N, C-alpha and C positions, 0 to 999 in steps of 0.2 A: 517510587519518585524518591529523592534525597530530604532526606532534613533541612538543607541549605533551600534548594527548589521548594519544598513546599511554603517553609518560611517567608519566601521569594513572593508568589504568587497570593500567600495570606496578606503580606506588608502591602502588596497591588491594590488587592479589593480593598482594603482600609482605608487606604490613600485617594481609590475612585469614590469609595463610598461618603465619606466626607465633605466633600465639594466637587457632585458628578460634574453641576455645571462645567464649574472651572476648567478641568478636566477633562469632558467630551473637545471643548471649544478651543481650550487652550493646548493641551497636552499629549492629547491620544494620538496626532499625527505624526509626529518629531516622534517618537516615542518610538513607534510601530516601524515608522521607518530605520530607524536604529535595528529593531530586534529583524528586520526585514534582510537590512544587510549582513549582519550576527549569520542569520540563516544560509542567505545563496551564496557564503562565501565556505561553509561548512556543507553544502549540497552538491557547489559547483554549478553556480547557475549567476548571473547576472541578476542582482534586486528588481529588474521592472519588467522579468518572464516570470517570478512566481509572487504568490499572494497568499496571504492567512485566510485559513477556512476553518470549521470546526469541526469536521472529522474528514477521512476518506470518502463516508459515504456520500454527504455534503458533493466532493466538489465531482464523483460520478455522477452524479444526478445533475448539476450544472450544467457537464460537457453533453451528456446524451442526450439532455432535454433543450440544446442549445443549438443541435444538428438536426436539420429540415429532413428526417425521413421519411422514403417517399414507400409507397408502395412495393415490396417485394423488395426493397432492399436489404441485403444481406449484413448481417453482422454473427462474425465468428470469434469462438473462446473455445478453451479447452472444459473437458469436461468434471477435473480438479479447479474449477474456477471459486470465488466464496459464493457462498449460499444465497446471500442477500441480493446479490450481482444478478444470478442469475436469475434470481425471482423480478428485481427491476427492470431487466433486458424481456424475458419474457413475457410479462404479466403488462406494464405500463409502458414502456417504449414498442413492443411487437404489436400489443394491444389497442395503441393511440395509433400509430401509422402506420398498420398492415406490414412491415420489416419484418423481417424470416431471421431467429436465430439460429445457426447452423454450430453445436456442440462437437468438439475433433475427441475421437477415446484414445487418450493413453494409455499402455502396456504397462504392467507391475507383475513380476519390480522392474523397474527403471535402473537401466547400467552403463551409462552413458548421456548426454545431452543433446547426443546427434539424433536420437530417437524420437525427441521431440521435433528436432526441427525438420528432421524428414517426414514425420508425422505434417507439419503444418504446410510443409513445401507440396507433401500427395494429395492433400485435400483440396490445397488450391488450382492443381492439375486435374485432378480428377473431375470437380465438379463446374468446370467452365464452362457446359450450358446454360447450368443453373444461371448466370448470370455471375456480372461480377462482385465480388466483396465490398461494401462499401467501411467497414468500419469494424476493428480489433480490438480486443480486450485482455492485456494477462498480466499475470500477477509477476510480481519480483520475486518473491518470494509466498509461495503456494500459503491459506489458512484451510484448513489443518494439515492440510499432509505435507507442508515443511521442507518442498523442492526448491532451488536457486535454480530457478528458470534459466535460461542464455536466452536473455532478452536483445542485446543489442544484434545477434546472427537475425531471430524473430521478426525483429525491426525493419534491417536492410531488406528483410524478403519480403515484408509486408509493402516497405515504397517502393520495391521491385514494382508491386502490381498496382501502385499508386492506390493500395489500402492506407488512411487515418487508424494508426498504433494509439492506445490508451494506457497505462502499464496503472495499475495499482500496487503502489509498493510500503501497503499498509505495517509492513517487519521490517522496511528497510534501512527506513530512517536512523541508521546508530547499531545497527548489523550488518552494516554495510558500509566502507569508504564509496559515497556517492558520486559522482563526476557527470550532473544533465547535459551539458553544453557536448560532451564526448556521449551519452547514450543516445542522444537524440529523440527521445519520441516524438511525438503531436502532442499527447496532457502526459504529464508525473502527478500523481498523488504519493503523500506518506504520512503517517502519522506521528505525531511526537509522544503520546503517552503512552508507546510501549519501548520499544530498545533504547530510547533516546532517555528514557523516564521523566518526562515532564509531566505536571497536572495535565489529565483532559480539557479540553476542550482549543489545543491548535494544535493545525495539519497545513500544510503544504502544498500548494497545486502550481507544479509547471507547465504555462502552454506556448507554445512554439511560436514567435514574433507574427510568421503573416495570419495565425489564427488567433490570436488574441482578442481583438474588435470582436469576434463573433461568440465567445462566449459569456453567459452571463449565472447571476444568484439564480438559485429558485424563486429566491423571497428579495424584492425589491423593494427599496426604500428611496431617500435622497439622494445614493449616489446614480438612481440611475440617470443612463446617459450620459454621464460622465467620464469616464472609459475605466479601463480594468479595474485597477485598484478601488477606487472610489467606489464601485458598485458593491465591490465583495467587501470590502472596513465597516461602508455604511448601508447595509443590507436588514438593518433593525437592528434597536436596541440592544449590546451583549455584554456580556461577560470579558470582557479585555485582558484579564489577567492573566490566564492560562499563556494568551500570545505574548507577554511581555516577558515573561516569568521564563521564556523561552533561552532569551539571552542567557541568564542563571543555569537552564541545562548545557547549553551546550560550553561557556567555561567547567561546567563542573569536570560535563564529561574531559574535556581536555585538559582539565587536568588528573585526571585520573590517566591518560594519554591511550590512545584510542587503537592503538599495536597492543598496550598489556593487557585492553577487554578482552580483545580479538583470542591473543592469544589465551588467556584464563578460559573463558566462556569457548573457547575450539578443543582445549584440553578436557573442561568439562562435561561437555555432549561426547567426547569419544568412550570419556569413562564411563557414561550414562549411559551408551548406546550398548557397549561391549556388554557390559553388567545384566540388562536388560536380556539382548541376545541370548548371551550365556546362562541367565533363571531361568526362562521363558523356551528356553530351544525354538527357538524361530529365526528371524531375520528378518537383517535390514533393507528397509523396499528401497532406497535410494541408497548408492555409495556415500559415502562420508565427506567425499571433496562435492558433492554435491546440493550441500546442505549448510548453512548459517549459524546460530546457532543452537536451530532444533534438529531432530530427524525423526523417520517414519520410520515405528520399526512394528511387524506383523503379531497382531496379538493373537497366543495361545487358547488351542479348543479349552473349553471352563473343564472338562475332566482330564485332561491332562495338565493341566494346571494343580488341580485339586492331588491329583497320584503324586504328586512330586512332593517331596518332604520341607528343601529350599523353598519353593517357588510358595507354598499355602499361604504366606501373609500377602501375597499380590492376589489371590482368588478374590477379595472381597471390590478391589480393583477392578478388575476383569468385570464382573458385573455388571459397573459405575459405565465403562466403556461402550460396553456392547447394551 
């Protein structure tokens, strides 16, 4: 978090706590509108299509628990899906509704994004007899495997088969130029505290126009029944300072220049990847062209690592990683 953005968030906290009643009744809503307008412009959406949420997991829970899954409804994800999301779907959603989780395994190393698209296409075709797939959840950039997924072809493929698609873009906001209207998912969530470098507590959720009235927060309060934005804004008394400091994070980001950030981080990633591959004598598991600001590298065998004089300094790191 940059010093200016942290100072702004703390200033909002002080302002709110000095006169909380005045703030909640007179100031909160217009300030959130201003912040959402800036966010919408930055991620290529209309202000009415997005809302603030505390974090990506909050949004994923809201969407999954708003869908009336039935017995044997199929939900599809890739095996590299974030662990917490896997647990939510397999234990909670499938456990409560009788829906079935299908996990598609991806090959490693990956050499081409077409491998991912082909895997999904082949899976849909080969499992038709198991019933239609109702919902798919893909990450924009996988965590912790750092793969930039070909989400637009994946979304198009799902749409051909009538499958609702949610994109977990936890690492995307600030790492990739976003145009959510062009990407056109059914649902999209992204965090502001990662690559946008805002303080924690502010994420965005995008919901397609025809689905917005059916998505509700897990925790409901005074906003219940008052529409998409009211339900998510008034889901209980929260600390709104991070949502309001998002405007400052965006302005700071624009001051640095998105193209400058991309150029700097891409060069740094390329250097770090080449250095580790050389020292560890292993390989990158994904082409650098299929990465954002992170890459995934095979960890060497510990014996080989310690036998190399140049890489002995990394031996402790190896033990921590495995």
